[in-house]
VMD Tcl script that draws the C-alpha trace (Angstrom):
set ca {
  {9.81 29.01 0.57}
  {7.38 28.86 3.45}
  {4.40 27.35 2.61}
  {3.38 25.25 -0.90}
  {0.28 22.97 -1.24}
  {0.98 20.00 -3.74}
  {-2.62 18.56 -5.49}
  {-1.89 15.07 -6.93}
  {-4.99 13.19 -8.87}
  {-4.19 10.12 -8.82}
  {-5.89 9.75 -12.21}
  {-2.27 12.31 -13.67}
  {0.58 11.52 -11.21}
  {3.43 13.71 -11.09}
  {6.74 13.57 -9.16}
  {6.22 17.31 -7.15}
  {5.75 15.25 -4.11}
  {8.49 12.83 -4.13}
  {10.72 15.64 -5.28}
  {9.91 17.92 -2.55}
  {10.54 15.57 0.34}
  {13.54 14.58 -1.61}
  {14.71 18.10 -1.57}
  {13.87 18.21 2.38}
  {15.69 15.00 2.94}
  {18.64 16.26 1.12}
  {18.88 19.09 2.97}
  {18.34 17.09 6.53}
  {21.39 15.44 5.78}
  {23.68 18.11 4.65}
  {22.35 19.56 7.86}
  {20.79 17.23 10.39}
  {18.97 18.36 13.05}
  {17.47 17.43 16.23}
  {15.01 15.59 15.52}
  {12.70 13.90 12.89}
  {9.47 12.86 13.25}
  {7.62 10.45 11.04}
  {3.76 10.11 11.39}
  {1.85 7.42 8.90}
  {-0.91 4.93 9.49}
  {0.90 2.59 6.51}
  {4.66 3.04 6.27}
  {6.72 0.91 4.57}
  {10.54 1.48 3.10}
  {9.99 3.68 0.27}
  {12.49 4.79 -2.19}
  {13.18 8.88 -1.66}
  {16.72 9.51 -2.98}
  {17.41 8.44 -6.20}
  {21.56 7.55 -6.28}
  {21.83 5.28 -9.17}
  {24.34 8.07 -10.56}
  {26.92 8.32 -7.99}
  {25.40 12.22 -7.20}
  {24.41 11.33 -3.79}
  {27.11 9.38 -1.88}
  {28.61 12.44 -0.24}
  {25.87 12.02 1.81}
  {26.48 9.04 2.94}
  {29.49 6.65 1.46}
  {27.99 3.07 2.37}
  {24.83 3.87 0.19}
  {26.55 3.05 -3.35}
  {25.19 4.24 -6.45}
  {21.32 2.47 -5.65}
  {17.91 4.04 -4.85}
  {18.06 4.94 -1.22}
  {15.29 3.45 0.91}
  {13.94 5.46 3.86}
  {15.56 3.03 6.42}
  {18.64 3.90 5.22}
  {18.20 7.95 5.20}
  {16.86 7.05 9.04}
  {19.67 4.98 9.49}
  {22.15 7.85 8.56}
  {20.39 9.86 10.52}
  {20.74 8.04 13.53}
  {23.86 7.92 13.19}
  {24.74 11.78 12.99}
  {22.77 11.58 16.31}
  {19.64 13.11 15.15}
  {16.97 11.84 16.79}
  {13.85 9.74 15.09}
  {10.70 9.08 16.13}
  {8.12 7.08 13.97}
  {4.61 6.03 14.45}
  {2.43 4.06 12.54}
  {-0.61 2.17 12.39}
  {-0.79 -1.43 13.62}
  {-0.35 -3.61 10.69}
  {2.00 -6.67 10.28}
  {4.29 -4.56 7.64}
  {4.91 -1.72 9.52}
  {5.55 -4.18 12.45}
  {8.12 -5.56 10.59}
  {9.45 -1.86 9.10}
  {9.78 -0.35 13.04}
  {11.34 -3.98 13.78}
  {14.22 -3.97 11.61}
  {14.97 -0.25 12.30}
  {14.86 -1.36 15.70}
  {17.60 -4.50 14.91}
  {19.64 -2.12 12.86}
  {19.93 1.07 15.61}
  {20.46 -1.77 18.30}
  {23.54 -2.91 15.83}
  {24.27 0.48 15.32}
  {24.93 1.61 19.02}
  {22.14 4.25 17.46}
  {18.87 3.00 20.37}
  {18.86 5.74 22.39}
  {18.12 7.62 19.56}
  {14.73 5.69 17.97}
  {11.92 5.87 19.74}
  {8.66 4.32 17.67}
  {5.02 3.78 18.57}
  {2.86 1.74 17.12}
  {-1.02 2.17 17.39}
  {-3.00 -0.43 19.08}
  {-6.33 0.11 17.68}
  {-7.56 -2.36 15.25}
  {-6.02 -1.60 11.35}
  {-9.21 -1.02 9.75}
  {-10.22 1.54 12.34}
  {-7.47 3.85 12.30}
  {-8.37 6.16 15.43}
  {-4.11 7.83 14.94}
  {-4.78 8.85 12.33}
  {-2.22 11.68 11.52}
  {0.38 12.00 8.30}
  {3.28 14.13 8.55}
  {7.12 13.64 8.23}
  {8.88 16.78 10.06}
  {12.75 17.65 10.93}
  {13.24 21.03 13.22}
  {12.87 23.59 10.16}
  {10.16 21.56 7.50}
  {7.05 19.79 7.66}
  {5.51 18.09 4.84}
  {1.35 16.82 5.54}
  {-2.05 16.25 4.30}
  {-2.91 12.82 2.86}
  {0.05 10.92 2.18}
  {0.64 8.11 3.46}
  {4.47 7.35 3.94}
  {4.50 4.70 1.31}
  {5.30 4.14 -2.32}
  {1.60 4.70 -3.38}
  {1.43 7.17 -1.08}
  {4.56 9.26 -2.35}
  {4.19 8.14 -5.66}
  {0.88 7.50 -7.37}
  {-2.19 7.91 -4.85}
  {-4.12 11.91 -5.47}
  {-2.81 13.67 -2.52}
  {-2.88 16.41 -1.69}
  {-0.43 17.21 1.28}
  {1.60 20.60 2.64}
  {4.90 21.35 2.78}
  {6.26 24.25 5.14}
  {9.23 25.97 6.45}
  {7.22 28.49 8.26}
  {8.35 28.22 11.59}
  {5.11 29.30 13.81}
  {3.79 25.95 11.48}
  {6.42 23.40 11.97}
  {6.13 24.23 15.75}
  {2.31 24.05 16.28}
  {2.26 20.60 14.22}
  {5.38 18.53 15.66}
  {4.72 19.79 19.20}
  {1.07 18.23 18.72}
  {2.22 15.46 16.93}
  {4.80 14.88 19.44}
  {1.67 13.99 22.11}
  {1.70 10.25 19.91}
  {4.91 9.35 21.78}
  {4.08 11.09 25.49}
}
mol new
graphics top color blue
foreach p $ca { graphics top sphere $p radius 0.5 }
foreach p [lrange $ca 0 end-1] q [lrange $ca 1 end] { graphics top cylinder $p $q radius 0.2 }
display resetview
């Protein structure tokens, strides 16, 4: 795959976005890159891998047979020395999500690899409205927030790309959110 566009209508939800994310995340866990970048004004501890069958336990034996959420995936990547960057909006839920990740990174000894920034704008007037999740060689970007509704339900238009030039251009621009 080089570039794929996924359009989901709210009136006809489907799992294509979640399945694309799951495949990319599994690839990232199998061969961790140098960094994972997330930019999402609204973010939550969204379920990303269904491990109730135990098939993904090989990716992290601490997970057990359960649905694996974003925070567990980020902790696993941090433990594998992947730098994680999260930029989100100023809301209370986003603040709690970031604080939980910071606390976990401190406990795990990976806090130097975790970088976060919350927009300091009024939550009703989000000026930093970029939405993307990117590894070193892939990116998913478009209208989707990294929330359950964004991944599974809302009408969304996203681009999934492994085109090196496309990935590099967008991730370079997004990294400016952390400057």
